[in-house]
C-alpha positions, 0 to 999 in steps of 0.5 A: 815506198809502201808500208810493207817495204818500209817495214822490211827496211825497219826489220833489217836495220840496227835502228829497228826500234827507232825506225819502228817508232817512226813507222808507227808515226806514219801509220795511216798515211802512204809513204809518199812525201808529195801526195797530200803535202803542200809544198812551200813556195820557192826558195824552200831548199836548204837556205830559206829567206828566214835563214838568209836574214840570220846570215846577214846578221852573222856577217855584221856581228862575226868577223869569221862570217864576214871573212867567209862572205868576202872570200865568196865574193872574191871567188865569184869575181874570178869567174868573170871572163871564164866560159860557162860549162860545156859538154866535155867528157874527161875519160868516160865522165861528164863529172867535172862539168857537173861539179863545176856547174854545181859549184858556180850555180850555188855560189852565184845564186846564193850571192844574188840572194844575199847581195842582190848584185845583178852580175851574180844572177846573170852569170848563174842563169848563163851557166844553167842555160849552157847545161840545160842545152846539153843533149843529156847529163850523161847517164852512162856514168850515172854520177854525172846526172844527179850532180847536175840535177843537184846544181839545177835544183839549187839554181831553180829554187834559189833564183825562182822568184826572179826568173822569167817564166821561160827560164823557169820552164826551161830549167824545170824541163831540164830537171825532169828530162835530164835528171828525174826521168833517167833516175826513174829508169835507173830505179826501175832497172835496179841500178847498182848504186841503189844498193847500200854499199858505196858512196854512189848511193848517197850521191845519186839518191840525194842529188835526184831527191833534191831535184824532186824537191825543187820541181815537185810542184811542177812534176808531182808524180815523177818527183814523188816517185823519185822521193819514194825511191831515194828515201827507200834506197837511202834508209839501209845505205845510211847504216854504212856509218854504223856503229860509230860514224866511220866510212869504209871507203876512206875520208875522201869518200866519207866527205863525198857521201856525207856532203850529198846526204846532208844537203838532201837531209837539209832540203827535206827539213826545210821542205817538210820539217822532217827527214824520215828518220834518215839522220837518226841512222845508226852511227850517223850522230858520230860521223863527224868524229871520223872526220875529226880524227882523220885530220892530223895536226898539219891539216893532212888526212890519213888518206887511205882508200883513194883519198887525197892527203890535203884536207878540203873544207867540208861544210857538212861538218857545220850541219852535223855540229848543229844537228848533233850539238857537237861544237868541235865539228864546227871548229874544224870546218871553220878552221879549214874554210878560213883558208883563202879561196876555200869557203862554200856558201854552205859555210855561211848557210850552216854557220855554227852558233857554237864553236869549241876546240876539242881541247875545250871539250876534253875530246879524247886523244885516241879513237877507233872506228869499229865499222872501218877498223881504223884507229888514231892516236895523237898527243895534242889537239892544239899543238901543230908539232904534236905526234899523230898516227892513223892506222888501219886494218879493214877489208881489202874488198872495200870499194876504193880500197888498196891492199894496205892492211896494217898501213899507217901515217905518222906526223911529228914536229910539224912534218908528215914522215910516213905518208900514203901516196893516195890514188892514181889517175882514175882514167888509167886502163881498168883502174877499177877493174882487173888491172887495179892491183897491178898499179903501184899506188894500190899495191901492198908494196906502196904502203906502210906495212909488211911486204911478204915475198914481194907479193900483194896481200890477199884480196879477200883479207880482213883485219880487226883493229883494237885500241887501248890507251895509247896503243893500237893492235891490228890482227893481220893473220889473214892478210896473206891468205893461209900463209901465216899462223899469226901476224899482229902489229902494235903501234904505240906512242911513247911518252910523246916522243916516239912511235913504236911499231912491233910486228910479231909474225909466225909463218907456216913456212919461211918467208921474206919479210920487208918492213917499209914506210913511204917518206918525203924526207931525205934519209941517211942510212946508218945500219940499224938506224936511219936519220930522216930530215925534212923542212929543217926537222929531224926524225930518227928511225931505229931497229930495236929487233931483230939484231940482224935487220938493217935499213935500206931505201927502195924506189917508189918510182912507177912507170908511165902512165902512172904517177911517178911519185916524185919526191918520195922514197921508201925506207925499208927494214930488211931481214937477211934471210927468210924467216918463219918466226919474227919479232920486228920492232922499229921506233920513230923518235923525235 
């Protein structure tokens, strides 16, 4: 990346002043990381030898660190007898094999360095030899390529000192021929993922960048070209976290993008002691806030935009905790990583020095993320029975988005009462194309919002969310194109005992209005009331207005080959006739 291109990125950035200062600091040198730089000896990526010694001390001194180490050892033991990765496509993707290789090689090479048990080294090499023999790392679905490049970057770097020269040469050659060279071709052709608006940017640039850092002393010119391109592409992409750390693709893809870019930032830091201002991108210092608030008291996410409901550990939270001095991030990650079989080597590598609960830090009980137009309210950070609501406006054209403006999830009494069904099978025909919104789970009817005339929301619709105190208001007038004069939804927590949802609708012509929420509870209908029972707990739903509305149940069953949505149904509030103006109030009370 030359200085002229760097200056153009600066001018377009919300962090213009900070990046301009960085540019000034780079004046007089080319923006070419490997030219004029002497690379440190291996291992240089993410976990240096110095850090390894600190980890050993942590394991001796900290019960939490010891438990993580024991979990990692147990996970490695389960690989005995398992075949190594193989070249096997699922649908159009090699991605599962790339991810399996990354997970196994990271685990085994880390434990080899830490514990020096030969079985770890031998199995890590076996995995890498299997993947090195693949005909390619499947560039037609390009995510597969940088994820495998990431795996080889870690294995090559962490095992380097103990590898025979033949293995070093073989693995470096695989990084070049199956990773870096396809990457250079993709950059030259301006592949779609080089644009800044999806998780693919962070994943592809970061995986390739780590490969370049690992093999940069062998293939200096190609590696330098990769680093130039990856940093240049990432600079504007990092602004997707602006202004306050949210991620438009939802919490699942927040995790995917963030885990990759944090690994690359950590690799740049351990290699060069700088990350070219990437970690100073607007909003990135609050990225952990989004993850923190997305997770409810039951360990379940507000899983909008093709996200799974159950939260998995995300070690990047511990890195963010240290980088931005926010010990609540580390608290959340250690809590999740403590579940059996959940730990990652990165949980020990980035083991936080300070951990504090959100209660100890007087963390706010509510938050809104303006870039995403999502908001969250809860009654406690420490009570598993707390009330929790996550709601969204957003943009129906967002990558991985569903047609779900106004939707919400609701937890209380240790139960998720209003749930989001999440994504369907990505291998369904044209799931990301013209058939996407023909599938039940992505349609408006599958979400906890108003359904007008049994139709989907407009694909072009956007909705702003505003939080004030213990209430959120979503401006939904454009959700159904030009059919409405106005539609506003307000969600409020009342005295820690109920969630009130008020929809105020003014339509241009009479419309059928159906209020709904998907639930796993058993529901007893009582006209204007419904009693929901789940896990021995009870929630009462009541229609406060209009007087003529009544509760009903609607099936959530979808035809094969879609997910059947077993165990769920949709509680709906029906208004008998089409209406032009409507004030619909529903309360969910514990």
